[in-house]
N, C-alpha and C positions, 0 to 999 in steps of 0.2 A: 392531200391530192398531189399526184405526180404531174409535174410540168416539165417535159423534156424538150429542150431547144436543140434543133439540128444545127450542126456547124454550117455557117454560111460560106465557109472557105473551101469545103470539100469539092474537088473538081475544078477549083480556081487557083487557090494558093498551094494546094497539095492534092495528091491523087485521091479520088473517091474510092479507090479499091484498097481495102484494108491490107491485103497481103503485099501489094506493091508498096504501099506507104511504110509498112513494117520493115520490109527489106531495105528501102531507101534510108530510113532512120538508122538501121543497123550499120550501114556503110560508114556513117559519120563517126562511129566509135573506133574504127580501125586504127586511126593515127592518134587517138586520145588516150593518155594514160589514165587508168581508173584508180583514183586515190580518194576514197570516200571519207569525208570529214564530218564529225558529229557536232561541230561547233558553229555551223553556218546558219545564220538567222535571216539573211537576205541575199539576193543575187541580182545582177544586171545581165539581161539576155537580149540579143538582137531579135528583130521580128521581120526580117526580109524573107523572101522565098527560100526554102530550105537549101536549094543548090548553092546559094550565096552564103547564108548564115548558119546552115546546119552544123558545120564542124565546130564553129565557135560556141553555138548553143549546147552541143553535146559536151564540150569541154567544161561548161559551167555545171550542168546537171549531174555529170558523172563525178563531180567533186563533192557532191552532197550525199550524206548518209540519210536515207529516207526512213530508217527504222523508227526514229522518235517522232516523226512528223504526223500530225493529225489533220493538217490543212495546208494548202498553198493559196496565198492571196496574191493574185496577179493584178498589177496596175499598169495599164497601157494608155498612151495618149489618145485624145480624140483628134483624128486627122481631118474630119469633115464637118463637125458640128461645134458651134461656139457654146461652151459651157462655162461661163465665168464663175470661178471659185466654187465649182461643183464637181461631183463625181456621179456617174450614172451606174446603177446596179440593176440588172435584170431580175425579174421575178421568175426563177426557175429552180427546180429541184435536181435536174440532171442536164448535162450537155451530151449530145451524141456526135462522135467523130467516127471516121471509118475504122478506128481501132476499138470502138465500143462506147458504152455510156460512162460518163464521168459524174459521180455524185457531187452535188453542191452542199457545202456545209451551211445548211439553212439556218441553224441556230446562230452561227456567227454572222450570217447575212442579216438576220433580224436585228442584231446588235448594231450593225453598220447603219441600218435604216433609221435608227434613232438619232443619228448625228445630223445636225442641221444642214450640212453641205452635201449629204448623200441623197440623191434623188433618182428618178427613173425617167429618162428621155428616150423613147423608142427610136427616134431618128439617130441617136448616137451609136446604136448597135447595128443599124441596117447594113452599112457598108464597112464597118470597122473590122480591122484584122489584127490590131496590135495585141489584144488580149487573147482572142480565140486561137491564134497561131501557136500559142504556148501549150495548148492542151494535148495534142499528140506527143509533144516532147515530154511533157510531164508523165503521160501514160506510159511512154516507152522507156524513159530513163529513171523515173522515180517510183512508178507503180501504177497499174491500170485502174485501181479503185481508190486512189488517194483523193479525198474531197478537195474541192477548189472553191474559190470565190473570185469572180472576175469583175474588175472595176474599170470603167472608161473614164479617164481623168481629163477634166477640162483645164482652163487656163487660170493659173493662180498667181497672185502677187506674192511678194516675199513675206509680208506680214500674215497674209491669209494662209500661205503654205505652212508657216510656223504653227498657226493655230490648228489647222486641220491635221498636220502631222502629229502634233501632241495628242489630239483626241484619238487618232487612229492607234498610236502607240499604246494608249491605255487599255485597248482591247486585246493586245497581243500577249501570248504566253510562250513558253519554251518549246511548244509543239507546233509553232507557226513558222512557215517560210514565206517571206515577202519577196515577190519577183517583180522587178521593174522591167517592162518590155520596151526597149528603145534601140534605135539605130543612132549612130553619131553623125558626123559631118556629111551633109548632102552637097557635093560639089558639082558645079557645072551649070550651063545655061538651062538645062531641064529643071533646075531647082532655083534659078535666079540668084546664084551665089558663086561669084568668080572673084575671090579676093586676091588671087595671084595667078600668074600664067606661066611661071618658070618653076622648075623642080617641083612639079605638082604633087606627086606622091609623097615626096619628102616633106613638103609643106603641109599637106593634109595630115600626115602622121604627127607632125609637131603640134599642129592645132588640136588634134584629138587628144594628145598626151597632156596638153595644157588644160583642156577642159576636164579630162579625167582626174588630173592631179587636184584641181579645185574640188571636185566631187569627193575624192578620197580623203581630203582634209576635213570633210563634213562641215565646211563653212558655207552655209546657204547663201549669205550675202555676197561672198567672194565669187561663188559659182555664178550667181545671177549677173554680177558685174562683168565677169569674163564673157558671158554670152552676149551681153549688151554691147560690150566694147568690140568684140570680134565679129558679131553678127552670126556666129556659128549656128548652123542649121541642125540642131540636135532635136529631133522630133519629140523625144520623151523628156524634155527639159522639166515639165511640170511634175510628172511622177518622180523624177529624180530629186527635185526640190522637196517634195513631200517625204521621200525616203530619208533625205538628210536631216529633216526635222524630227523624224521618228527614231533614228539610230541610237542605240545605247552609247553612252559616253565612252565606254571602254572598248568599243568595237573597232575593228581594223579592216581596211578594204584591200583586196588583192586582185590584180588583173590576171585573168586566166587565159585570155587569147585576144588576138587582134588581126583584122584583115580588112581589105577594101575590095569592092567590086571592080574598081579600076585595075587593081593588080591582077585579079582573076581573069578579066576579059582583055587585058592589055589595051584598055580604052581610057585615056586620060581626059577625054572631053567631059564625061559625067562619071561620078564615082560616089558611092555610099560606103560609109565606114561601119564596121561591126566590132563592138567591144564586148567581151565577156568578163564578168567580175563576180567575186563572192565576198560576203561580209562575215567575218568571224565575230561572234558575240552572242549574247543571250537576252532575249526579251524577258522582262519581268511582268508578271501578271498585274494588270492595272486595277483590279477590283480590291479596293481598300475600304469598302463601305462599312465593314464591321470594326474598323479601327477606332479606338477610343481617344486617340490623340492625333494632332495634326502632323503629317509626315514632314520631316526635315525642318523642325522648328528652329527658329533663330534664337541665339542666346540673348539673355537680358541685356548684355552689353551691346550686341549688334542692334537690338531694337531701339535702345536709347540713341545710338548713332543715327539711325534712320529718322527718329523724331527730331533730333537736333538739326539734321540736314534738311528736313522738310521746312522747319521754321526759318533756317538760314536762307533757304531758297526764296521764300516769300519776302524776307527782309531785303535780300539783294534785288528782288524785282522792284520794290518800292524805292530803293536807294539808287539803283543804276539801270533799271529797265528790265523788262521781262526777257529780252534777248540775251542780255548778260547773264541773268539768273539761269537761263536754260542751258548755259555752257559750263556751269560750275560743277566741280566734283567734290566729294567728301574729302575732308582733310585726312582722315584715316580710312583708307579703302581696304578693309579687311576682307579675307576670302569669303566670309559668309555673305557679304553684301554683293559679291559678284555672282551669286546663285541666280539662275534664270527662273523667275517666278512671275505669276500674275499678281496684281495688287490694286488696292483702292486707297485713295486718300479722302477722308471725310472731315469737313470743317463744321463745327457747331459754335453758336454764339448764344450765350445765356440759355443753354439747354435746347436750342432750336437749330435745326439743320440750316447750314449756311452754304453748303456746296459739297458735292460728292461725285467723283468721277474716277474711273479706273479701267483696267484691262483684265479680262478674264483669263485668256490663254497666255502661257509663258512664252515670251519672245525676246525679252531684254533682261539684263541684270536688275535685281530688285532696286538698287540705288537709282538707276535711271528711271525706273517706273515711278518711284516716289518723287523724283525731281519733276518729271513731266506732269504727273497727275496732281501734285500739289499746286502747280501753276494753273492747270485746267480747272481744278475745284475752286480756286480762288477767283479766277478771272473769266472762265469760259463755260461754266455750268449755265445752260440756257434758262434754268428756272429762277436764277437770281441775278441781281445786278452785281457787277464786279466788286470784290472786296475793297474797302477803303483803308487807307493807312491808319485812320483812327480806330478801325475795328481790329487791326492786326494784333494789338496787345491783348485784347480780350478773347480772341478766337481760340478755340481748342482744336488740336489736331489729333486725328485718329488714323492709324494705318492698319490695313488688313492685308496680310501676306497670304496668298492663296495656294492651295494644292492644284495640280492640273485637273480640269473638269473631266468627268467620265460619265457615260450614259447609264441610266438605270432602266430596268425592265418596265416599270410603271410608276405612277405617282405614289403608289402605296409604299414604295421603298424609300421615300424621302423622309429624313429624320429632322424634325423641327428642333432648332437649337444647335444642331450639328452641321447640317448641310446648307450651303448656299445653293440656289436653284437658278438654272437657266431654262426658261420655257420657250419652245419654238413651235409655231403652228402657222401654216399658210404664209410662210415668209416673214411673219412677225415674231420678234424676239424681245424678251424682257428678262431682267435678272434682279434677284434680291440677295444681299449678303446674308450669312448665317445669323447675324445679330438682329436683323430687321424684325423677324417674327416675334422673338421673345420681347423685344423692346415695345412692340405694339400690342402684345398679349394675344396674338392670333394663334389659332390651331392650324392644322395642315390645310383644311378646306378653305378657311378664311385667307390663309397665305396665298394659296393658288388662285383664289378668286381675285384678290388684289393684284397678283402678278399678271393675270389675264387682262385685267383692266389697264394695267400699265403698258401692256403690249398692244393696246387698242383693239382688244377682242371682247366678245360678250363675256359676262361674268362667269358663266358655266362652261366656257369653251375649253377649259383645261381637262374636262372629264373624258373627252373622246378626240382622237386624232392628233393630240399634242405629243411632242417628245420632250424629254427632260435630261439635262446634264446636272450633276451635283458636284460640289467641291467643299472643302473645309477651309477655314481661315484662322490664322493666328492674329489676334486683334491686340494692338498696343495703342496706348493713348497717353497724352501728356497729363501730368498731375494737375489738379485744379488750381494749384497755387501759381502756376505759370501765367 
């Protein structure tokens, strides 16, 4: 069924007359060199009115070769609605602008809807311009029929941005362009941000460059710290954080243009900054469901290092306190242990579970995950009393090193014995590691029934309306003699 959403911006943010709009967008190309690159996987584009940001936006889009693209995923910030750790996605098959209809990549949108942080909040789209203002630009500079997906991004914490960005990255392939729609510094009393009153334009540009440099380094934590320290009013900070978590490790960021409304209008009282940038790199397809081995397995030596470090962490906790143990590092910190991975630490005593806690989404080096989760499993699993020093010598340690979670189309795609599973329904979430079902002798239906119960849902709730993420695990454990 065709669901066509009319642009709410026509006649407000840009002309409702298609010919007028087409001519206006053409004027922004005059001073922009057209050098199309086929290695661009992401872009940063401003979203102010076209008379202010159009030239910078054109400079970005005219840097991109659209011939290989099958979709553009636009992520814009939510200016008016509070969406904590969520993104809103409209139910549409087409968007209509004065330049014509833009198809939505509905298959890709369906994959997005399976992610636990993707929702639909109608209010988030009623007044929002950050995503929709990119559509005429995409139509004009990349192609009138190139499919799009528009996401309105809420407010994310650093850890949550890491998790969401990783999940989003696993859906992307080489035919996807990700566009973050954002303006940079909003200076002046209109924006309640006046950190300096002298050399205003010079200081604004220095601040913007400082923020952009943190972004270009792809250091999400440093970027967040810079924003918190300076109070810089970058409206698209959250989609920028998500993009940093998504970007391929070998990617590089290049600024394509910069300007401010204050320079254009010669008004230093209030000014908004516009930055254009492209990211050179290649998305790798995230679908590894048919893989027979765990991606990026650690060597046997690295696994033994992790197990020894987990036990030493617990020994330090009893000898010198948990705070001291939480600050220790492995004696030999090899490159493999610096890999950013999700992981669980499981403790068993006489064959019975004694504690099990972990983190699904990769956001820390695996050695830090093991350190933190070993302490959590020993002392902070709410199902058990804290581990005693008398139990330490007899407890067995097991570590599960995880691949990034990815969505599956339905529960039928889950492979018992291979996949760990995250179930999400109605805001309730539960997870089983891959080894749980085989250890219990459960088939798929029994596994999902127990997972639903663990999430606080009805036993059969997994059959309809639930979404699933799967992951694999490399499981290592101490020898029984220890």
